[in-house]
C-alpha positions as CSV (number, residue, x, y, z in Angstrom):
1,X,0.0,-0.1,0.1
2,X,1.4,3.3,-0.9
3,X,1.3,6.5,1.1
4,X,-1.5,7.7,-0.9
5,X,-3.9,4.6,-0.3
6,X,-6.2,4.7,2.5
7,X,-7.7,1.6,4.3
8,X,-11.4,2.1,3.7
9,X,-12.2,-1.7,3.8
10,X,-16.0,-1.4,2.3
11,X,-15.9,-4.9,1.2
12,X,-15.5,-6.4,4.7
13,X,-16.9,-3.7,6.9
14,X,-20.5,-5.4,7.3
15,X,-19.3,-9.1,6.8
16,X,-19.4,-9.4,10.6
17,X,-23.1,-9.5,10.7
18,X,-23.1,-12.4,8.2
19,X,-21.6,-15.0,10.5
20,X,-21.0,-15.8,14.4
21,X,-22.4,-13.3,17.0
22,X,-23.2,-10.8,14.4
23,X,-25.6,-13.1,12.5
24,X,-27.1,-14.4,15.6
25,X,-27.9,-10.6,16.6
26,X,-29.4,-9.8,13.2
27,X,-31.7,-12.8,13.5
28,X,-32.7,-12.0,17.0
29,X,-33.4,-8.3,16.4
30,X,-34.8,-9.1,12.8
31,X,-37.4,-11.8,14.2
32,X,-38.5,-9.2,16.8
33,X,-38.7,-6.3,14.4
34,X,-40.8,-8.3,12.0
35,X,-43.2,-9.4,14.8
36,X,-43.7,-5.5,15.6
37,X,-44.1,-4.4,11.9
38,X,-46.5,-7.1,11.3
39,X,-48.4,-6.6,14.6
40,X,-51.6,-5.9,13.0
41,X,-51.6,-9.4,11.3
42,X,-50.1,-11.2,14.2
43,X,-52.0,-9.9,17.2
44,X,-55.1,-11.8,17.9
45,X,-56.9,-8.8,19.2
46,X,-56.8,-5.0,19.3
47,X,-54.2,-4.0,22.0
48,X,-56.8,-1.7,23.7
49,X,-59.8,-4.2,23.4
50,X,-61.2,-4.9,27.0
51,X,-62.6,-8.4,26.4
52,X,-65.7,-9.1,28.4
53,X,-64.9,-11.9,31.1
54,X,-61.2,-12.1,30.8
55,X,-59.6,-10.5,33.8
56,X,-56.2,-11.6,34.5
57,X,-56.6,-15.0,32.8
58,X,-53.5,-17.1,32.8
59,X,-52.0,-18.1,29.7
60,X,-54.3,-20.2,27.5
61,X,-55.1,-21.2,23.8
62,X,-57.0,-17.9,23.4
63,X,-54.5,-15.8,25.2
64,X,-51.1,-17.2,24.9
65,X,-49.5,-14.6,27.4
66,X,-52.8,-14.2,29.3
67,X,-54.6,-10.9,30.0
68,X,-54.0,-8.0,32.1
69,X,-55.9,-6.3,34.8
70,X,-58.3,-4.5,32.4
71,X,-59.0,-7.5,30.4
72,X,-56.5,-6.9,27.5
73,X,-54.6,-9.6,25.6
74,X,-51.0,-9.3,26.7
75,X,-49.5,-10.7,23.5
76,X,-51.2,-8.4,21.5
77,X,-50.1,-5.5,23.7
78,X,-46.4,-6.9,23.5
79,X,-46.4,-7.0,19.7
80,X,-47.6,-3.4,19.5
81,X,-45.2,-2.3,22.4
82,X,-42.3,-3.8,20.3
83,X,-43.5,-1.4,17.1
84,X,-43.6,1.6,19.6
85,X,-40.2,1.0,21.1
86,X,-38.5,0.1,18.0
87,X,-40.0,3.4,16.2
88,X,-38.7,5.5,19.2
89,X,-35.4,3.9,18.9
90,X,-34.8,3.8,15.2
91,X,-35.9,7.6,15.0
92,X,-34.1,8.9,18.1
93,X,-30.6,7.3,17.8
94,X,-30.0,8.2,14.2
95,X,-31.2,12.0,15.0
96,X,-28.8,11.7,18.1
97,X,-25.8,10.4,15.9
98,X,-26.3,13.0,13.3
99,X,-26.5,16.1,15.5
100,X,-23.7,14.9,17.7
101,X,-21.6,14.0,14.8
102,X,-22.0,17.3,13.2
103,X,-21.2,18.9,16.4
104,X,-18.1,16.8,17.0
105,X,-16.9,17.5,13.5
106,X,-17.4,21.2,13.7
107,X,-15.2,21.0,17.1
108,X,-12.2,19.9,15.2
109,X,-12.1,22.9,13.0
110,X,-11.2,25.5,15.7
111,X,-9.8,25.3,19.6
112,X,-12.8,27.6,20.5
113,X,-15.2,25.6,18.9
114,X,-13.8,22.4,20.4
115,X,-13.9,24.0,24.0
116,X,-17.5,25.0,23.7
117,X,-18.5,21.5,22.5
118,X,-16.7,19.7,25.1
119,X,-18.2,21.9,28.0
120,X,-21.8,21.2,26.3
121,X,-21.1,17.4,26.3
122,X,-19.8,17.5,30.0
123,X,-23.2,19.4,31.1
124,X,-25.2,16.3,29.4
125,X,-23.1,13.6,30.5
126,X,-23.3,15.0,34.1
127,X,-27.0,13.7,34.2
128,X,-27.5,10.1,34.0
129,X,-29.9,9.0,31.4
130,X,-32.8,8.3,33.9
131,X,-32.3,11.7,35.8
132,X,-32.3,13.7,32.7
133,X,-35.5,11.7,31.7
134,X,-37.1,12.7,35.0
135,X,-36.0,16.2,34.6
136,X,-37.4,16.8,31.0
137,X,-40.6,14.9,32.0
138,X,-41.3,17.6,34.6
139,X,-40.3,20.4,32.1
140,X,-42.2,19.1,29.1
141,X,-44.4,16.3,30.3
142,X,-44.3,12.6,29.9
143,X,-44.8,10.8,26.6
144,X,-43.2,9.3,23.6
145,X,-41.8,12.7,22.4
146,X,-40.0,13.1,25.8
147,X,-38.4,9.6,25.5
148,X,-37.1,10.5,22.1
149,X,-35.7,13.7,23.2
150,X,-34.0,11.8,26.3
151,X,-32.4,9.2,23.9
152,X,-31.2,12.0,21.4
153,X,-29.7,14.0,24.3
154,X,-28.0,10.9,25.8
155,X,-26.4,10.0,22.4
156,X,-25.3,13.6,21.7
157,X,-21.8,13.5,23.6
158,X,-21.3,9.9,22.7
159,X,-21.5,10.4,19.0
160,X,-19.8,13.8,19.2
161,X,-16.9,12.8,21.1
162,X,-16.5,9.4,19.0
163,X,-16.4,11.6,15.8
164,X,-14.0,14.1,17.2
165,X,-11.6,11.5,18.1
166,X,-11.8,9.7,15.2
167,X,-11.5,12.7,12.8
168,X,-8.3,13.9,14.9
169,X,-6.7,10.4,14.4
170,X,-7.6,10.1,10.7
171,X,-6.2,13.7,10.1
172,X,-2.7,12.5,11.4
173,X,-2.5,9.5,8.7
174,X,0.0,9.6,5.9
175,X,-2.6,9.4,3.3
176,X,-4.2,12.5,4.2
177,X,-1.0,14.6,4.7
178,X,0.1,13.3,1.3
179,X,-3.2,14.7,-0.2
180,X,-2.6,18.1,1.3
181,X,1.0,18.3,0.1
182,X,0.0,17.8,-3.2
183,X,-2.6,20.6,-3.0
184,X,-5.9,19.1,-2.2
185,X,-8.3,21.6,-0.7
186,X,-9.3,21.2,2.7
187,X,-12.8,20.5,2.1
188,X,-11.8,18.1,-0.6
189,X,-9.7,16.3,1.9
190,X,-12.3,16.2,4.8
191,X,-14.9,14.8,2.3
192,X,-12.8,12.5,0.4
193,X,-10.3,10.9,2.8
194,X,-11.1,12.1,6.5
195,X,-14.9,11.5,7.0
196,X,-15.0,8.0,4.9
197,X,-12.4,6.8,7.4
198,X,-13.7,8.4,10.6
199,X,-17.3,6.9,10.2
200,X,-16.2,3.4,10.5
201,X,-16.6,3.4,14.4
202,X,-20.3,4.6,14.1
203,X,-21.6,1.2,13.3
204,X,-20.5,-0.3,16.4
205,X,-21.8,2.9,18.5
206,X,-25.1,2.8,16.8
207,X,-25.9,-0.9,17.6
208,X,-24.8,0.0,21.2
209,X,-27.0,3.0,21.5
210,X,-30.1,1.2,20.0
211,X,-29.7,-1.2,22.7
212,X,-29.6,1.7,25.3
213,X,-32.6,3.3,23.8
214,X,-34.7,0.1,24.3
215,X,-33.6,0.2,28.0
216,X,-34.3,4.0,28.2
217,X,-37.9,3.7,26.7
218,X,-38.6,0.8,28.9
219,X,-37.2,2.4,32.3
220,X,-39.2,5.5,31.4
221,X,-42.6,3.7,30.8
222,X,-42.0,1.5,33.7
223,X,-41.8,4.5,36.2
224,X,-44.7,6.4,34.3
225,X,-42.7,9.0,32.4
226,X,-42.7,7.2,29.0
227,X,-45.3,6.3,26.5
228,X,-48.5,7.2,28.1
229,X,-51.5,4.7,28.6
230,X,-53.4,3.4,27.1
231,X,-50.9,3.0,24.3
232,X,-48.9,-0.1,24.8
233,X,-45.1,-0.2,25.4
234,X,-43.0,-2.8,26.8
235,X,-41.9,-0.9,29.8
236,X,-45.5,0.1,30.7
237,X,-46.6,-3.4,30.3
238,X,-44.0,-4.6,32.8
239,X,-45.0,-1.9,35.3
240,X,-48.7,-3.2,34.9
241,X,-47.6,-6.8,35.8
242,X,-46.0,-6.0,39.1
243,X,-48.9,-6.0,41.2
244,X,-50.1,-9.2,39.3
245,X,-47.3,-11.7,39.2
246,X,-49.0,-13.9,41.7
247,X,-51.9,-14.2,39.4
248,X,-50.3,-14.4,36.0
249,X,-46.6,-14.5,35.9
250,X,-46.6,-14.6,32.0
251,X,-48.0,-10.9,32.2
252,X,-44.3,-9.9,32.9
253,X,-42.4,-12.8,31.4
254,X,-43.6,-11.9,27.9
255,X,-42.3,-8.0,27.7
256,X,-39.2,-9.0,29.8
257,X,-38.0,-11.5,27.4
258,X,-38.5,-9.2,24.4
259,X,-36.7,-6.5,26.2
260,X,-33.7,-8.6,27.1
261,X,-33.6,-10.2,23.5
262,X,-33.6,-6.8,21.9
263,X,-30.6,-5.6,24.2
264,X,-28.8,-8.7,23.6
265,X,-29.5,-8.7,19.9
266,X,-28.0,-5.2,19.4
267,X,-25.1,-6.0,21.8
268,X,-24.4,-9.1,19.5
269,X,-24.5,-7.0,16.3
270,X,-22.1,-4.5,18.1
271,X,-19.7,-7.4,18.7
272,X,-20.0,-8.8,15.3
273,X,-19.1,-5.5,13.7
274,X,-16.2,-4.6,16.2
275,X,-14.8,-7.9,15.6
276,X,-14.7,-7.3,11.8
277,X,-13.1,-3.8,12.3
278,X,-10.4,-5.5,14.4
279,X,-9.7,-8.2,12.0
């Protein structure tokens, strides 16, 4: 490889998702995502329907996960809860990644911008995700929008510092210096050489952030400041199940298993991508 060559490696960048841990993660997340997407076809009941005479039923042929305290089918609510959780995660995480990445990129252009960006990141990181969630819920009210805002703010410093560190590292590579020596403009170097190689770590972080987003939504809805009833979300279903575990344990087991599998799936995807980057 000459000094002008650069190690983009596009042919193998995503091959970590086609075998091993990465493939297992893709299958887990894919199956659960498809269940949420096709919830209207798979759910045996409307998630808001109160079924006559079906109060806290144990799992049976008609209600695979039983029913809840207001006679709603738990399986149907879990399927629709998957859809809501993934909609929030797949919207909020990319927004946080884009905004954070842009701030991190701008911070590399001038020392004053870098100092300002780092102080903003420090302020956001000073608040744990749930403390930030409670604060925002008190200001703008609970709901799905608040969950999305919390996830975006939580991801800003993560992606901002990731892009900043990556850009500063790539700018010192020989192929970037060679491009500058032969007269390439700064914007051309940034667009052609720096950014393509600086974005490689993003795949791992996106997968990790999606797992965090699932946790944040579930935690916020569990304590009552997330998705508002009667709309189903995995966290609110778990919260509703706590007083009724002695009557219908499957009420809690269903959403808990889904949350655990989603988090596990995204972590396996991150490990698969990270393994391929290291190889």
